N, CA, C and O atoms as a GROMACS GRO file, in nm:
protein
  448
    1UNK      N    1   0.044  -2.045   0.748
    1UNK     CA    2  -0.052  -2.055   0.640
    1UNK      C    3   0.020  -2.089   0.511
    1UNK      O    4   0.128  -2.037   0.483
    2UNK      N    5  -0.041  -2.175   0.435
    2UNK     CA    6   0.014  -2.212   0.306
    2UNK      C    7  -0.078  -2.162   0.196
    2UNK      O    8  -0.200  -2.184   0.201
    3UNK      N    9  -0.021  -2.094   0.099
    3UNK     CA   10  -0.098  -2.037  -0.010
    3UNK      C   11  -0.072  -2.111  -0.141
    3UNK      O   12  -0.082  -2.053  -0.249
    4UNK      N   13  -0.038  -2.238  -0.132
    4UNK     CA   14   0.003  -2.315  -0.248
    4UNK      C   15  -0.115  -2.356  -0.334
    4UNK      O   16  -0.230  -2.352  -0.293
    5UNK      N   17  -0.082  -2.397  -0.455
    5UNK     CA   18  -0.181  -2.455  -0.545
    5UNK      C   19  -0.189  -2.604  -0.519
    5UNK      O   20  -0.086  -2.669  -0.497
    6UNK      N   21  -0.308  -2.658  -0.521
    6UNK     CA   22  -0.324  -2.802  -0.508
    6UNK      C   23  -0.284  -2.868  -0.639
    6UNK      O   24  -0.259  -2.800  -0.739
    7UNK      N   25  -0.278  -2.999  -0.639
    7UNK     CA   26  -0.238  -3.070  -0.761
    7UNK      C   27  -0.331  -3.044  -0.878
    7UNK      O   28  -0.290  -3.047  -0.994
    8UNK      N   29  -0.458  -3.020  -0.847
    8UNK     CA   30  -0.553  -2.994  -0.955
    8UNK      C   31  -0.550  -2.848  -1.000
    8UNK      O   32  -0.629  -2.809  -1.087
    9UNK      N   33  -0.461  -2.766  -0.944
    9UNK     CA   34  -0.446  -2.627  -0.984
    9UNK      C   35  -0.529  -2.529  -0.905
    9UNK      O   36  -0.525  -2.409  -0.931
   10UNK      N   37  -0.606  -2.578  -0.806
   10UNK     CA   38  -0.688  -2.487  -0.727
   10UNK      C   39  -0.609  -2.432  -0.609
   10UNK      O   40  -0.512  -2.493  -0.564
   11UNK      N   41  -0.651  -2.318  -0.561
   11UNK     CA   42  -0.585  -2.255  -0.447
   11UNK      C   43  -0.625  -2.324  -0.317
   11UNK      O   44  -0.733  -2.382  -0.308
   12UNK      N   45  -0.538  -2.317  -0.219
   12UNK     CA   46  -0.573  -2.366  -0.086
   12UNK      C   47  -0.676  -2.272  -0.024
   12UNK      O   48  -0.701  -2.164  -0.078
   13UNK      N   49  -0.734  -2.311   0.087
   13UNK     CA   50  -0.833  -2.228   0.154
   13UNK      C   51  -0.773  -2.093   0.193
   13UNK      O   52  -0.836  -1.989   0.174
   14UNK      N   53  -0.651  -2.094   0.247
   14UNK     CA   54  -0.584  -1.969   0.285
   14UNK      C   55  -0.557  -1.884   0.162
   14UNK      O   56  -0.566  -1.761   0.168
   15UNK      N   57  -0.523  -1.947   0.051
   15UNK     CA   58  -0.501  -1.874  -0.073
   15UNK      C   59  -0.628  -1.807  -0.123
   15UNK      O   60  -0.624  -1.695  -0.176
   16UNK      N   61  -0.742  -1.876  -0.106
   16UNK     CA   62  -0.870  -1.817  -0.146
   16UNK      C   63  -0.904  -1.697  -0.059
   16UNK      O   64  -0.954  -1.596  -0.109
   17UNK      N   65  -0.877  -1.708   0.070
   17UNK     CA   66  -0.902  -1.596   0.160
   17UNK      C   67  -0.816  -1.476   0.122
   17UNK      O   68  -0.866  -1.363   0.114
   18UNK      N   69  -0.689  -1.499   0.097
   18UNK     CA   70  -0.599  -1.391   0.056
   18UNK      C   71  -0.642  -1.331  -0.079
   18UNK      O   72  -0.635  -1.209  -0.097
   19UNK      N   73  -0.686  -1.414  -0.171
   19UNK     CA   74  -0.733  -1.365  -0.301
   19UNK      C   75  -0.856  -1.278  -0.286
   19UNK      O   76  -0.868  -1.174  -0.350
   20UNK      N   77  -0.950  -1.320  -0.200
   20UNK     CA   78  -1.070  -1.241  -0.176
   20UNK      C   79  -1.037  -1.107  -0.114
   20UNK      O   80  -1.092  -1.004  -0.153
   21UNK      N   81  -0.948  -1.107  -0.016
   21UNK     CA   82  -0.909  -0.982   0.051
   21UNK      C   83  -0.840  -0.888  -0.048
   21UNK      O   84  -0.866  -0.768  -0.048
   22UNK      N   85  -0.753  -0.943  -0.130
   22UNK     CA   86  -0.683  -0.861  -0.229
   22UNK      C   87  -0.780  -0.805  -0.333
   22UNK      O   88  -0.771  -0.688  -0.370
   23UNK      N   89  -0.873  -0.888  -0.378
   23UNK     CA   90  -0.972  -0.842  -0.476
   23UNK      C   91  -1.057  -0.729  -0.419
   23UNK      O   92  -1.086  -0.631  -0.488
   24UNK      N   93  -1.098  -0.742  -0.293
   24UNK     CA   94  -1.177  -0.636  -0.230
   24UNK      C   95  -1.101  -0.506  -0.219
   24UNK      O   96  -1.155  -0.399  -0.247
   25UNK      N   97  -0.975  -0.515  -0.176
   25UNK     CA   98  -0.893  -0.394  -0.160
   25UNK      C   99  -0.865  -0.328  -0.294
   25UNK      O  100  -0.875  -0.206  -0.306
   26UNK      N  101  -0.831  -0.406  -0.395
   26UNK     CA  102  -0.800  -0.350  -0.527
   26UNK      C  103  -0.927  -0.290  -0.590
   26UNK      O  104  -0.923  -0.182  -0.649
   27UNK      N  105  -1.037  -0.361  -0.579
   27UNK     CA  106  -1.162  -0.312  -0.636
   27UNK      C  107  -1.205  -0.181  -0.577
   27UNK      O  108  -1.240  -0.088  -0.650
   28UNK      N  109  -1.204  -0.170  -0.444
   28UNK     CA  110  -1.244  -0.046  -0.380
   28UNK      C  111  -1.144   0.066  -0.406
   28UNK      O  112  -1.182   0.182  -0.417
   29UNK      N  113  -1.015   0.032  -0.415
   29UNK     CA  114  -0.915   0.135  -0.444
   29UNK      C  115  -0.940   0.198  -0.579
   29UNK      O  116  -0.920   0.318  -0.597
   30UNK      N  117  -0.984   0.118  -0.674
   30UNK     CA  118  -1.007   0.169  -0.809
   30UNK      C  119  -1.133   0.255  -0.818
   30UNK      O  120  -1.134   0.356  -0.889
   31UNK      N  121  -1.240   0.217  -0.747
   31UNK     CA  122  -1.366   0.288  -0.765
   31UNK      C  123  -1.397   0.389  -0.655
   31UNK      O  124  -1.499   0.458  -0.663
   32UNK      N  125  -1.313   0.399  -0.553
   32UNK     CA  126  -1.346   0.484  -0.441
   32UNK      C  127  -1.370   0.631  -0.479
   32UNK      O  128  -1.466   0.690  -0.429
   33UNK      N  129  -1.286   0.694  -0.564
   33UNK     CA  130  -1.315   0.834  -0.601
   33UNK      C  131  -1.452   0.850  -0.668
   33UNK      O  132  -1.520   0.950  -0.645
   34UNK      N  133  -1.492   0.754  -0.750
   34UNK     CA  134  -1.624   0.761  -0.814
   34UNK      C  135  -1.734   0.748  -0.708
   34UNK      O  136  -1.837   0.814  -0.718
   35UNK      N  137  -1.711   0.664  -0.608
   35UNK     CA  138  -1.808   0.648  -0.501
   35UNK      C  139  -1.821   0.777  -0.419
   35UNK      O  140  -1.930   0.812  -0.375
   36UNK      N  141  -1.710   0.847  -0.398
   36UNK     CA  142  -1.714   0.976  -0.327
   36UNK      C  143  -1.799   1.076  -0.406
   36UNK      O  144  -1.883   1.145  -0.348
   37UNK      N  145  -1.778   1.084  -0.535
   37UNK     CA  146  -1.856   1.175  -0.619
   37UNK      C  147  -2.004   1.136  -0.615
   37UNK      O  148  -2.090   1.223  -0.601
   38UNK      N  149  -2.032   1.006  -0.626
   38UNK     CA  150  -2.171   0.958  -0.621
   38UNK      C  151  -2.238   0.996  -0.489
   38UNK      O  152  -2.354   1.038  -0.488
   39UNK      N  153  -2.166   0.982  -0.380
   39UNK     CA  154  -2.222   1.017  -0.248
   39UNK      C  155  -2.255   1.165  -0.240
   39UNK      O  156  -2.356   1.203  -0.180
   40UNK      N  157  -2.171   1.250  -0.297
   40UNK     CA  158  -2.198   1.394  -0.297
   40UNK      C  159  -2.316   1.429  -0.388
   40UNK      O  160  -2.393   1.520  -0.358
   41UNK      N  161  -2.331   1.357  -0.497
   41UNK     CA  162  -2.445   1.380  -0.586
   41UNK      C  163  -2.576   1.344  -0.517
   41UNK      O  164  -2.678   1.408  -0.541
   42UNK      N  165  -2.573   1.242  -0.432
   42UNK     CA  166  -2.694   1.198  -0.365
   42UNK      C  167  -2.745   1.296  -0.260
   42UNK      O  168  -2.860   1.289  -0.218
   43UNK      N  169  -2.659   1.388  -0.218
   43UNK     CA  170  -2.701   1.488  -0.120
   43UNK      C  171  -2.781   1.598  -0.189
   43UNK      O  172  -2.748   1.640  -0.300
   44UNK      N  173  -2.885   1.645  -0.123
   44UNK     CA  174  -2.963   1.757  -0.176
   44UNK      C  175  -2.903   1.889  -0.130
   44UNK      O  176  -2.853   1.899  -0.018
   45UNK      N  177  -2.908   1.990  -0.216
   45UNK     CA  178  -2.872   2.125  -0.176
   45UNK      C  179  -2.982   2.175  -0.083
   45UNK      O  180  -3.099   2.171  -0.120
   46UNK      N  181  -2.948   2.222   0.038
   46UNK     CA  182  -3.053   2.266   0.129
   46UNK      C  183  -3.134   2.386   0.078
   46UNK      O  184  -3.254   2.394   0.101
   47UNK      N  185  -3.068   2.478   0.008
   47UNK     CA  186  -3.141   2.597  -0.035
   47UNK      C  187  -3.226   2.573  -0.161
   47UNK      O  188  -3.335   2.629  -0.172
   48UNK      N  189  -3.181   2.493  -0.255
   48UNK     CA  190  -3.256   2.473  -0.378
   48UNK      C  191  -3.329   2.339  -0.382
   48UNK      O  192  -3.413   2.317  -0.469
   49UNK      N  193  -3.298   2.251  -0.289
   49UNK     CA  194  -3.362   2.120  -0.279
   49UNK      C  195  -3.348   2.039  -0.408
   49UNK      O  196  -3.439   1.966  -0.447
   50UNK      N  197  -3.230   2.053  -0.476
   50UNK     CA  198  -3.204   1.971  -0.593
   50UNK      C  199  -3.063   1.914  -0.584
   50UNK      O  200  -2.978   1.964  -0.510
   51UNK      N  201  -3.039   1.811  -0.660
   51UNK     CA  202  -2.911   1.742  -0.656
   51UNK      C  203  -2.808   1.811  -0.746
   51UNK      O  204  -2.843   1.861  -0.853
   52UNK      N  205  -2.681   1.814  -0.703
   52UNK     CA  206  -2.578   1.873  -0.788
   52UNK      C  207  -2.542   1.778  -0.903
   52UNK      O  208  -2.564   1.657  -0.893
   53UNK      N  209  -2.488   1.833  -1.009
   53UNK     CA  210  -2.442   1.751  -1.120
   53UNK      C  211  -2.302   1.698  -1.088
   53UNK      O  212  -2.238   1.742  -0.992
   54UNK      N  213  -2.257   1.605  -1.169
   54UNK     CA  214  -2.124   1.548  -1.148
   54UNK      C  215  -2.016   1.655  -1.161
   54UNK      O  216  -1.923   1.659  -1.080
   55UNK      N  217  -2.026   1.742  -1.260
   55UNK     CA  218  -1.926   1.847  -1.278
   55UNK      C  219  -1.927   1.946  -1.163
   55UNK      O  220  -1.822   1.995  -1.122
   56UNK      N  221  -2.045   1.978  -1.108
   56UNK     CA  222  -2.053   2.067  -0.992
   56UNK      C  223  -1.982   2.005  -0.871
   56UNK      O  224  -1.911   2.074  -0.798
   57UNK      N  225  -2.002   1.876  -0.852
   57UNK     CA  226  -1.938   1.807  -0.739
   57UNK      C  227  -1.787   1.807  -0.756
   57UNK      O  228  -1.714   1.835  -0.662
   58UNK      N  229  -1.740   1.775  -0.875
   58UNK     CA  230  -1.595   1.772  -0.900
   58UNK      C  231  -1.534   1.910  -0.880
   58UNK      O  232  -1.427   1.923  -0.820
   59UNK      N  233  -1.602   2.015  -0.930
   59UNK     CA  234  -1.552   2.152  -0.910
   59UNK      C  235  -1.549   2.189  -0.762
   59UNK      O  236  -1.458   2.260  -0.717
   60UNK      N  237  -1.647   2.141  -0.684
   60UNK     CA  238  -1.651   2.171  -0.541
   60UNK      C  239  -1.540   2.096  -0.468
   60UNK      O  240  -1.473   2.152  -0.381
   61UNK      N  241  -1.520   1.968  -0.501
   61UNK     CA  242  -1.419   1.887  -0.434
   61UNK      C  243  -1.277   1.924  -0.476
   61UNK      O  244  -1.185   1.922  -0.394
   62UNK      N  245  -1.260   1.958  -0.603
   62UNK     CA  246  -1.128   1.989  -0.657
   62UNK      C  247  -1.129   2.126  -0.724
   62UNK      O  248  -1.125   2.135  -0.847
   63UNK      N  249  -1.134   2.234  -0.645
   63UNK     CA  250  -1.136   2.368  -0.705
   63UNK      C  251  -1.004   2.398  -0.775
   63UNK      O  252  -0.904   2.333  -0.749
   64UNK      N  253  -1.005   2.497  -0.865
   64UNK     CA  254  -0.880   2.535  -0.933
   64UNK      C  255  -0.770   2.567  -0.831
   64UNK      O  256  -0.795   2.629  -0.728
   65UNK      N  257  -0.650   2.522  -0.863
   65UNK     CA  258  -0.538   2.544  -0.772
   65UNK      C  259  -0.514   2.428  -0.677
   65UNK      O  260  -0.418   2.430  -0.600
   66UNK      N  261  -0.598   2.326  -0.682
   66UNK     CA  262  -0.578   2.209  -0.597
   66UNK      C  263  -0.459   2.130  -0.646
   66UNK      O  264  -0.449   2.100  -0.765
   67UNK      N  265  -0.368   2.097  -0.556
   67UNK     CA  266  -0.252   2.017  -0.595
   67UNK      C  267  -0.294   1.870  -0.606
   67UNK      O  268  -0.401   1.832  -0.560
   68UNK      N  269  -0.208   1.791  -0.666
   68UNK     CA  270  -0.236   1.648  -0.682
   68UNK      C  271  -0.252   1.582  -0.546
   68UNK      O  272  -0.344   1.502  -0.526
   69UNK      N  273  -0.164   1.613  -0.453
   69UNK     CA  274  -0.172   1.554  -0.319
   69UNK      C  275  -0.302   1.592  -0.249
   69UNK      O  276  -0.366   1.508  -0.187
   70UNK      N  277  -0.340   1.719  -0.259
   70UNK     CA  278  -0.466   1.763  -0.200
   70UNK      C  279  -0.585   1.691  -0.265
   70UNK      O  280  -0.680   1.653  -0.197
   71UNK      N  281  -0.579   1.674  -0.396
   71UNK     CA  282  -0.686   1.605  -0.468
   71UNK      C  283  -0.699   1.460  -0.426
   71UNK      O  284  -0.810   1.410  -0.407
   72UNK      N  285  -0.585   1.393  -0.411
   72UNK     CA  286  -0.589   1.253  -0.367
   72UNK      C  287  -0.644   1.244  -0.225
   72UNK      O  288  -0.725   1.157  -0.196
   73UNK      N  289  -0.600   1.334  -0.138
   73UNK     CA  290  -0.653   1.334   0.000
   73UNK      C  291  -0.804   1.357   0.001
   73UNK      O  292  -0.877   1.293   0.077
   74UNK      N  293  -0.850   1.447  -0.083
   74UNK     CA  294  -0.993   1.477  -0.090
   74UNK      C  295  -1.072   1.358  -0.142
   74UNK      O  296  -1.174   1.321  -0.084
   75UNK      N  297  -1.025   1.299  -0.250
   75UNK     CA  298  -1.099   1.190  -0.313
   75UNK      C  299  -1.091   1.058  -0.235
   75UNK      O  300  -1.176   0.971  -0.254
   76UNK      N  301  -0.992   1.043  -0.149
   76UNK     CA  302  -0.978   0.920  -0.071
   76UNK      C  303  -1.005   0.941   0.078
   76UNK      O  304  -0.966   0.859   0.161
   77UNK      N  305  -1.072   1.050   0.113
   77UNK     CA  306  -1.110   1.072   0.253
   77UNK      C  307  -1.212   0.965   0.292
   77UNK      O  308  -1.313   0.946   0.223
   78UNK      N  309  -1.186   0.895   0.402
   78UNK     CA  310  -1.274   0.788   0.447
   78UNK      C  311  -1.240   0.652   0.388
   78UNK      O  312  -1.310   0.554   0.414
   79UNK      N  313  -1.134   0.646   0.310
   79UNK     CA  314  -1.093   0.522   0.242
   79UNK      C  315  -1.060   0.410   0.340
   79UNK      O  316  -1.094   0.295   0.316
   80UNK      N  317  -0.994   0.444   0.449
   80UNK     CA  318  -0.953   0.341   0.546
   80UNK      C  319  -1.072   0.264   0.602
   80UNK      O  320  -1.068   0.142   0.614
   81UNK      N  321  -1.178   0.336   0.635
   81UNK     CA  322  -1.299   0.272   0.687
   81UNK      C  323  -1.362   0.185   0.580
   81UNK      O  324  -1.408   0.074   0.609
   82UNK      N  325  -1.366   0.233   0.457
   82UNK     CA  326  -1.425   0.155   0.347
   82UNK      C  327  -1.348   0.026   0.324
   82UNK      O  328  -1.408  -0.078   0.299
   83UNK      N  329  -1.216   0.033   0.332
   83UNK     CA  330  -1.134  -0.087   0.313
   83UNK      C  331  -1.151  -0.184   0.430
   83UNK      O  332  -1.156  -0.305   0.410
   84UNK      N  333  -1.161  -0.130   0.551
   84UNK     CA  334  -1.184  -0.218   0.666
   84UNK      C  335  -1.314  -0.296   0.652
   84UNK      O  336  -1.326  -0.407   0.703
   85UNK      N  337  -1.411  -0.238   0.583
   85UNK     CA  338  -1.537  -0.307   0.558
   85UNK      C  339  -1.529  -0.396   0.434
   85UNK      O  340  -1.584  -0.506   0.432
   86UNK      N  341  -1.462  -0.349   0.331
   86UNK     CA  342  -1.460  -0.420   0.203
   86UNK      C  343  -1.379  -0.549   0.207
   86UNK      O  344  -1.418  -0.648   0.145
   87UNK      N  345  -1.269  -0.549   0.278
   87UNK     CA  346  -1.183  -0.668   0.279
   87UNK      C  347  -1.255  -0.789   0.338
   87UNK      O  348  -1.256  -0.894   0.274
   88UNK      N  349  -1.316  -0.779   0.457
   88UNK     CA  350  -1.385  -0.898   0.508
   88UNK      C  351  -1.505  -0.938   0.423
   88UNK      O  352  -1.532  -1.057   0.406
   89UNK      N  353  -1.577  -0.841   0.370
   89UNK     CA  354  -1.694  -0.872   0.286
   89UNK      C  355  -1.650  -0.948   0.161
   89UNK      O  356  -1.708  -1.051   0.128
   90UNK      N  357  -1.548  -0.898   0.092
   90UNK     CA  358  -1.500  -0.965  -0.029
   90UNK      C  359  -1.438  -1.100   0.004
   90UNK      O  360  -1.456  -1.196  -0.071
   91UNK      N  361  -1.367  -1.109   0.115
   91UNK     CA  362  -1.306  -1.236   0.155
   91UNK      C  363  -1.412  -1.342   0.175
   91UNK      O  364  -1.401  -1.453   0.121
   92UNK      N  365  -1.513  -1.311   0.252
   92UNK     CA  366  -1.618  -1.408   0.282
   92UNK      C  367  -1.699  -1.441   0.157
   92UNK      O  368  -1.725  -1.558   0.129
   93UNK      N  369  -1.740  -1.340   0.083
   93UNK     CA  370  -1.828  -1.366  -0.032
   93UNK      C  371  -1.756  -1.441  -0.144
   93UNK      O  372  -1.812  -1.534  -0.200
   94UNK      N  373  -1.633  -1.403  -0.177
   94UNK     CA  374  -1.562  -1.473  -0.284
   94UNK      C  375  -1.523  -1.615  -0.243
   94UNK      O  376  -1.530  -1.707  -0.324
   95UNK      N  377  -1.482  -1.632  -0.118
   95UNK     CA  378  -1.448  -1.766  -0.070
   95UNK      C  379  -1.571  -1.855  -0.066
   95UNK      O  380  -1.566  -1.970  -0.111
   96UNK      N  381  -1.681  -1.804  -0.014
   96UNK     CA  382  -1.805  -1.882  -0.009
   96UNK      C  383  -1.855  -1.917  -0.149
   96UNK      O  384  -1.900  -2.029  -0.172
   97UNK      N  385  -1.846  -1.823  -0.240
   97UNK     CA  386  -1.888  -1.848  -0.378
   97UNK      C  387  -1.807  -1.961  -0.439
   97UNK      O  388  -1.863  -2.050  -0.504
   98UNK      N  389  -1.677  -1.958  -0.420
   98UNK     CA  390  -1.590  -2.061  -0.477
   98UNK      C  391  -1.618  -2.197  -0.413
   98UNK      O  392  -1.622  -2.299  -0.483
   99UNK      N  393  -1.637  -2.200  -0.283
   99UNK     CA  394  -1.664  -2.327  -0.214
   99UNK      C  395  -1.799  -2.384  -0.258
   99UNK      O  396  -1.809  -2.504  -0.285
  100UNK      N  397  -1.901  -2.300  -0.265
  100UNK     CA  398  -2.033  -2.346  -0.309
  100UNK      C  399  -2.032  -2.390  -0.454
  100UNK      O  400  -2.094  -2.490  -0.491
  101UNK      N  401  -1.961  -2.317  -0.537
  101UNK     CA  402  -1.948  -2.355  -0.677
  101UNK      C  403  -1.884  -2.494  -0.689
  101UNK      O  404  -1.933  -2.578  -0.764
  102UNK      N  405  -1.778  -2.516  -0.616
  102UNK     CA  406  -1.710  -2.645  -0.618
  102UNK      C  407  -1.802  -2.754  -0.565
  102UNK      O  408  -1.810  -2.863  -0.624
  103UNK      N  409  -1.872  -2.727  -0.455
  103UNK     CA  410  -1.962  -2.826  -0.396
  103UNK      C  411  -2.075  -2.863  -0.492
  103UNK      O  412  -2.113  -2.980  -0.502
  104UNK      N  413  -2.129  -2.764  -0.562
  104UNK     CA  414  -2.239  -2.792  -0.655
  104UNK      C  415  -2.192  -2.866  -0.780
  104UNK      O  416  -2.259  -2.957  -0.828
  105UNK      N  417  -2.077  -2.827  -0.831
  105UNK     CA  418  -2.029  -2.890  -0.954
  105UNK      C  419  -1.981  -3.033  -0.932
  105UNK      O  420  -1.996  -3.118  -1.020
  106UNK      N  421  -1.923  -3.061  -0.817
  106UNK     CA  422  -1.864  -3.192  -0.794
  106UNK      C  423  -1.942  -3.278  -0.695
  106UNK      O  424  -1.892  -3.381  -0.649
  107UNK      N  425  -2.062  -3.237  -0.664
  107UNK     CA  426  -2.148  -3.316  -0.577
  107UNK      C  427  -2.205  -3.433  -0.656
  107UNK      O  428  -2.247  -3.415  -0.770
  108UNK      N  429  -2.208  -3.555  -0.597
  108UNK     CA  430  -2.262  -3.668  -0.672
  108UNK      C  431  -2.411  -3.654  -0.702
  108UNK      O  432  -2.461  -3.718  -0.794
  109UNK      N  433  -2.484  -3.572  -0.626
  109UNK     CA  434  -2.627  -3.556  -0.647
  109UNK      C  435  -2.659  -3.441  -0.740
  109UNK      O  436  -2.777  -3.412  -0.762
  110UNK      N  437  -2.559  -3.374  -0.794
  110UNK     CA  438  -2.582  -3.254  -0.877
  110UNK      C  439  -2.618  -3.297  -1.018
  110UNK      O  440  -2.545  -3.373  -1.082
  111UNK      N  441  -2.731  -3.247  -1.066
  111UNK     CA  442  -2.770  -3.271  -1.204
  111UNK      C  443  -2.860  -3.157  -1.250
  111UNK      O  444  -2.919  -3.088  -1.168
  112UNK      N  445  -2.871  -3.139  -1.380
  112UNK     CA  446  -2.957  -3.034  -1.432
  112UNK      C  447  -3.099  -3.082  -1.443
  112UNK      O  448  -3.187  -3.006  -1.486
   0.00000   0.00000   0.00000
């Protein structure tokens, strides 16, 4: 596979695929802890039938005395599965978007 830039400065097809995969992995890595908190907020308490607040969820996930390593493990539990899903989704969507954008902009029949 060649990841070179073409003469016009655009990435090769393989480069676009790698860029999409990298963008998906980096994006999910950055927001995954927030997504974990959001998922816990969406759950109802069985006894009170109401949703917990963000601070309640954080206190439950990271009680006092939690070490940094334990906190990272807690906040990134399930991360591998999310990345296995995110990489192909981002790869396909970003590559398709770029290809369609190029096709629309440089198509001889394209006009406003």
